[in-house]
C-alpha positions in Angstrom: 25.6 -76.2 86.2 25.4 -72.7 84.9 22.1 -70.9 85.1 20.8 -70.1 81.7 20.0 -66.5 80.9 16.4 -65.9 79.9 16.1 -65.1 76.2 14.8 -61.6 75.4 11.4 -62.0 73.9 10.9 -60.0 70.7 7.5 -58.6 69.7 6.0 -60.3 66.7 6.4 -57.1 64.7 10.2 -57.4 65.0 10.7 -60.1 62.4 13.9 -60.0 60.4 13.6 -60.1 56.6 14.3 -63.9 56.5 11.8 -64.6 59.3 9.1 -62.6 57.6 9.9 -64.4 54.3 9.5 -67.7 56.1 5.9 -66.8 56.8 5.2 -66.6 53.0 4.2 -70.1 51.7 6.8 -71.6 49.5 9.3 -68.7 49.4 13.0 -69.8 49.4 14.2 -67.9 52.4 17.9 -68.3 51.4 17.3 -66.4 48.2 15.2 -63.5 49.5 18.1 -61.0 49.7 19.3 -62.0 46.2 15.8 -61.4 44.8 15.6 -57.9 46.5 19.1 -57.2 45.3 18.0 -58.1 41.7 15.1 -55.7 42.1 17.5 -53.0 43.4 16.0 -52.7 46.8 19.1 -54.1 48.6 22.8 -53.8 47.6 26.2 -55.2 48.4 29.5 -54.2 46.9 31.1 -57.7 46.9 29.8 -61.2 47.1 31.4 -61.6 50.6 30.0 -58.4 52.1 26.7 -58.2 53.9 23.5 -56.9 52.3 22.7 -53.3 52.9 19.5 -51.3 52.4 19.7 -49.1 49.3 19.2 -45.6 50.6 17.6 -44.1 47.4 14.7 -46.5 47.1 14.2 -48.7 50.1 14.6 -46.6 53.3 10.9 -46.5 53.6 10.6 -50.3 53.0 13.4 -51.7 55.2 15.6 -50.5 58.1 18.9 -51.7 59.4 18.9 -52.2 63.2 21.1 -53.8 65.8 19.7 -57.2 66.6 19.4 -58.5 70.2 22.2 -56.3 71.5 24.9 -58.5 70.0 26.1 -55.8 67.7 24.9 -57.7 64.6 23.1 -55.5 62.1 20.1 -57.0 60.4 17.4 -55.9 58.0 13.9 -55.5 59.3 10.9 -54.8 56.9 8.6 -51.9 57.9 4.8 -52.1 57.4 5.2 -50.6 53.9 8.0 -53.1 53.2 5.9 -56.0 54.3 3.2 -54.9 51.9 5.8 -54.6 49.1 7.0 -58.1 49.8 3.5 -59.5 49.6 3.1 -57.6 46.3 6.3 -59.1 44.9 5.1 -62.5 46.1 1.8 -62.2 44.3 3.6 -61.0 41.1 5.9 -64.0 41.2 9.1 -62.0 41.7 10.4 -64.1 44.6 12.3 -67.4 44.2 10.2 -70.3 45.3 11.3 -73.6 46.8 11.3 -76.5 44.4 7.8 -78.1 44.1 6.0 -74.9 45.3 4.1 -72.7 42.9 3.8 -68.9 43.3 0.5 -67.2 42.8 1.7 -66.1 39.4 2.1 -69.8 38.5 5.8 -70.4 38.4 8.1 -72.6 40.5 11.8 -71.9 41.2 13.4 -68.7 39.9 11.2 -65.9 38.7 11.0 -65.2 35.0 12.4 -61.7 35.4 15.6 -63.2 36.9 18.7 -63.6 34.8 18.2 -66.8 32.8 21.6 -67.1 31.3 22.5 -70.7 30.4 25.1 -72.3 32.5 27.2 -75.3 31.6 28.1 -77.0 28.4 24.7 -78.7 28.1 22.8 -75.5 27.5 24.4 -74.5 24.2 
């Protein structure tokens, strides 16, 4: 049998954006980057490219770093960014999981999100 390499332990302050969003009750972790893109804190040029930190507004809130030495870049919130995420959570600007209500009292997509009707039933 091969000996397993011990995993590198990360400090609790080194939470990626998705991991930090998972600590917020009821937040849909899969939609956090879409929400921050809608609020113009993150960007991507095409739907297949990865999310990047928008330099003009969010360099103080988030930083891109190499993660675990694998060469993969990921987004890490700073202290100011964590406070901003909690502020957005309290304001109801983050997408919630179904059945969970935000402190602002909504479930699902936030009211500020694009609510364009989709499909033939919504005419």
